[in-house]
C-alpha positions in Angstrom: 113.6 101.8 77.1 110.6 100.5 75.4 107.5 101.2 77.6 106.2 97.2 78.0 110.5 96.9 79.9 109.9 100.0 81.6 106.4 98.5 83.4 107.9 95.3 83.9 110.9 97.2 85.8 108.6 99.5 87.9 106.3 96.3 89.0 109.4 93.8 89.6 110.6 94.3 93.4 114.1 94.3 94.0 115.4 90.7 95.3 116.6 91.2 98.8 119.9 89.5 99.9 120.2 85.6 100.4 120.6 86.3 104.1 117.3 88.1 104.3 115.4 85.4 102.4 117.6 83.0 104.9 115.5 84.6 107.5 112.2 84.6 105.8 113.1 80.5 105.3 112.9 80.3 109.0 110.4 82.7 110.3 107.4 80.8 107.8 108.8 77.3 109.1 108.1 78.7 112.8 105.1 80.4 111.7 103.4 77.3 110.0 104.5 74.5 112.7 102.2 76.3 115.3 99.2 75.6 112.8 98.5 71.5 113.3 98.8 72.2 117.5 96.2 74.6 117.7 93.8 73.7 114.7 94.3 70.3 117.2 92.9 72.2 119.7 90.0 73.8 118.2 89.3 70.4 117.0 89.1 69.1 120.4 87.3 72.0 121.3 84.6 70.9 119.1 85.1 73.7 115.8 85.0 71.7 113.0 87.8 72.0 110.1 85.8 73.6 107.5 84.5 76.6 110.1 88.2 77.1 111.4 89.0 77.6 107.7 86.4 79.7 107.0 86.9 82.1 110.2 91.1 82.4 109.7 91.0 83.0 106.3 88.1 86.0 106.2 89.7 87.5 108.9 93.7 86.9 107.1 92.6 88.2 104.0 91.1 90.9 106.1 94.3 92.0 107.6 96.3 91.8 104.3 93.8 93.9 102.4 94.1 96.7 105.4 97.8 96.3 105.4 98.3 96.9 101.4 95.6 99.5 101.4 97.4 101.3 103.9 101.1 100.8 103.3 101.0 100.3 99.4 97.4 100.5 97.8 99.7 100.3 93.9 100.4 96.2 94.8 96.2 95.2 94.3 97.3 95.9 90.9 99.0 92.6 88.8 99.2 91.7 85.5 96.3 89.5 84.4 98.5 87.0 83.8 100.2 86.5 87.3 96.6 87.5 89.0 95.0 84.6 87.4 97.8 81.9 88.1 98.2 83.5 91.8 94.5 82.6 92.2 94.2 79.4 90.4 96.9 78.6 93.0 94.7 79.5 95.4 91.9 77.9 94.8 94.1 74.5 94.1 96.1 75.1 97.6 92.0 75.5 99.2 92.1 71.3 98.9 95.6 70.9 100.4 93.8 73.2 103.7 90.8 71.2 103.7 92.5 67.8 103.2 94.9 68.4 106.0 92.5 70.0 108.2 90.0 67.3 108.4 92.9 64.9 108.5 93.4 66.4 111.9 90.1 64.6 113.2 91.2 61.1 112.1 94.7 61.5 112.5 97.2 62.3 116.3 98.8 65.9 115.2 102.2 64.2 115.6 101.6 62.0 112.7 99.8 63.9 110.4 102.6 66.3 110.4 105.4 63.0 110.2 103.1 62.6 106.6 103.4 65.8 105.8 107.5 66.1 105.3 106.9 63.6 102.2 106.0 67.0 100.6 109.5 67.9 99.3 109.7 64.7 97.6 106.5 65.6 95.5 108.0 69.2 95.2 111.0 68.3 93.8 110.0 65.7 91.3 107.7 68.7 89.8 110.6 71.0 90.0 112.6 69.0 87.9 110.0 68.9 84.7 111.3 72.7 84.1 115.0 72.2 84.8 116.1 71.8 88.9 118.9 70.4 89.2 118.8 67.4 91.5 122.4 67.1 93.2 123.7 64.0 95.7 123.0 66.4 98.5 119.5 67.1 98.0 119.1 63.4 97.9 121.1 63.1 101.6 118.8 65.7 103.3 115.8 63.6 102.0 116.6 60.7 102.8 117.3 62.0 106.3 114.3 63.7 106.7 112.2 61.3 105.7 113.7 58.8 107.5 113.7 60.6 110.5 109.5 61.2 109.6 109.2 57.1 109.4 111.1 57.3 113.0 108.7 59.6 114.6 105.6 58.0 113.1 106.3 55.0 115.2 106.4 52.2 112.5 104.6 49.8 114.8 101.5 52.0 115.1 98.2 51.9 113.5 97.3 54.9 111.4 93.4 55.6 109.9 94.0 55.2 106.0 91.4 57.8 105.1 93.4 60.2 107.2 96.5 59.4 105.6 95.2 59.6 102.1 93.4 63.0 103.3 97.3 64.1 104.3 98.8 62.6 101.0 96.5 64.1 99.0 97.8 67.9 100.8 100.9 67.1 100.1 100.5 66.4 96.0 98.3 69.3 96.2 100.4 71.5 98.3 103.7 70.9 95.8 101.6 71.7 92.9 100.8 75.2 94.2 104.0 76.1 95.2 105.7 75.0 91.7 103.4 77.4 90.4 104.9 80.4 92.3 108.3 79.1 91.7 107.7 78.7 87.8 105.7 82.0 87.0 105.5 84.0 90.1 108.9 84.4 91.2 109.1 88.2 89.6 106.0 89.4 91.5 106.2 91.3 94.5 105.6 88.9 97.8 102.9 90.6 99.2 100.8 91.1 96.4 101.1 87.1 95.5 100.1 86.6 98.9 97.3 88.0 99.2 95.9 87.0 95.9 97.0 83.5 96.6 95.3 83.9 100.3 91.8 85.2 97.9 92.3 82.0 96.0 92.1 80.0 99.2 89.2 81.8 100.5 87.2 81.6 98.0 87.7 77.8 97.5 87.1 77.6 101.2 84.0 79.3 101.3 82.9 77.6 98.1 83.2 74.4 99.7 81.3 75.5 102.7 78.4 76.3 101.0 78.3 73.2 99.3 78.4 71.7 103.0 75.2 73.9 104.0 77.0 76.8 105.3 77.6 74.7 109.1 78.6 77.0 111.9 80.1 75.7 114.8 81.1 78.4 117.1 84.4 78.8 119.3 84.2 79.5 122.5 86.1 82.9 123.9 89.4 80.9 123.8 88.5 79.5 120.2 88.3 83.0 119.0 91.7 83.7 120.4 93.1 80.8 118.9 92.1 81.7 115.6 93.3 85.2 115.5 96.7 84.0 116.1 95.9 81.9 113.4 95.1 84.1 111.1 97.4 86.7 111.8 100.6 84.3 112.8 100.0 81.0 111.3 98.5 82.5 107.8 99.2 85.9 107.1 102.9 86.4 108.5 103.5 82.9 107.5 102.4 83.0 104.0 104.0 86.8 103.3 107.5 85.2 104.6 107.0 82.2 102.7 106.7 83.8 99.5 109.3 85.9 100.1 111.3 82.8 100.9 110.7 81.6 97.2 111.1 84.7 95.4 114.9 84.8 97.2 116.2 81.4 97.7 113.2 78.7 95.5 110.8 76.8 96.6 113.4 73.6 96.4 115.3 74.9 99.2 111.8 76.2 101.4 110.9 72.7 100.9 113.7 70.5 102.2 113.2 72.2 105.3 110.2 70.8 105.6 111.6 68.5 108.1 112.4 71.5 110.4 108.8 72.8 110.6 107.3 68.7 111.4 109.8 68.7 114.2 108.9 72.1 115.2 104.9 70.7 115.4 106.0 67.5 117.3 107.4 69.5 119.9 104.5 72.0 120.2 102.3 68.5 120.3 104.3 67.5 123.6 104.3 70.5 125.1 100.8 71.2 124.5 98.6 68.5 123.3 100.3 65.8 125.7 101.9 63.8 123.0 104.6 61.6 124.1 107.1 60.2 121.8 109.6 56.7 122.7 113.2 56.9 122.3 113.3 56.1 118.6 111.1 58.8 117.6 113.5 61.0 119.2 116.1 59.4 117.3 114.1 60.2 114.2 113.8 63.9 115.7 117.8 63.9 115.3 118.0 63.1 112.0 115.2 65.6 111.0 117.1 68.4 113.0 120.2 67.2 110.7 118.6 67.5 107.7 117.7 71.1 108.9 121.8 71.9 108.5 122.6 70.5 105.6 119.9 72.6 104.0 121.1 75.6 105.8 124.9 74.7 104.2 123.0 74.2 101.1 121.3 77.7 100.8 124.9 79.5 101.3 126.1 78.0 97.5 123.0 77.7 95.8 122.7 80.1 92.3 119.5 80.2 90.7 119.4 80.5 86.9 118.3 83.7 85.6 115.7 82.6 83.6 113.4 81.7 87.0 113.8 85.0 87.9 111.9 86.1 85.1 108.6 83.6 85.1 105.5 85.8 85.3 106.8 88.9 83.6 104.8 89.9 80.6 
């Protein structure tokens, strides 16, 4: 076997079972669903979104670095091409992070989360450019999920347009960075991708923070506890499980469970933030739950083209 092939084989981690991939999808979805409600609590305590993201990702990247250093230092090494793409995807994603968390200063958590449920449409449109097959079942799931999201937003309500535009920016940018991971990094180890992608996000956020003049709104003791939860659970754990899920089942399948993440975020908002849902909005939640069940059924029968598993090999 030629040396180049041997090195690629040694670098590429074996792909676990699809059952494990499905478990990672659910873990990632659950972890991400807590992010918006916790961020809203911090904003209500007077912590500005940029300060929150700086503290969150500084802790996250430190935890990731220590974990990799003690468990598998070799994961710090990635091919130059894959490393560049992972960092670039992270820099791109820093825009979506800043946009979404600043939108929470103008929109309720529920409305922002509902608008983010447009994310699967944007991602599937991008994946279609590289040959992702769009089926009728995909369409049914998206119609149910987005229809449910529309009802949950409360069609009769009014929303801050700048806040809405910030969330729409988040949708497009987040879809672009996930498509880059799907196209070019699926053969790389999930831990390596998660670390360098998060490092790219950290660089982007710190650059924006510096451009703002390094503002700092000191969190309270409770605020620091919430930030630690965000760093470890909704960022470190959520992102590692997300990249594992993308590697095994593909980013389009992960995106189709976005309505479930949205529903969970709304539930946490009702439980912890005092949000109240109308009967029409509850009907929307039911539609989102149905779309999630259809996504789970599709996972069992999905077969991904072999060429997608080869993106990122050099």
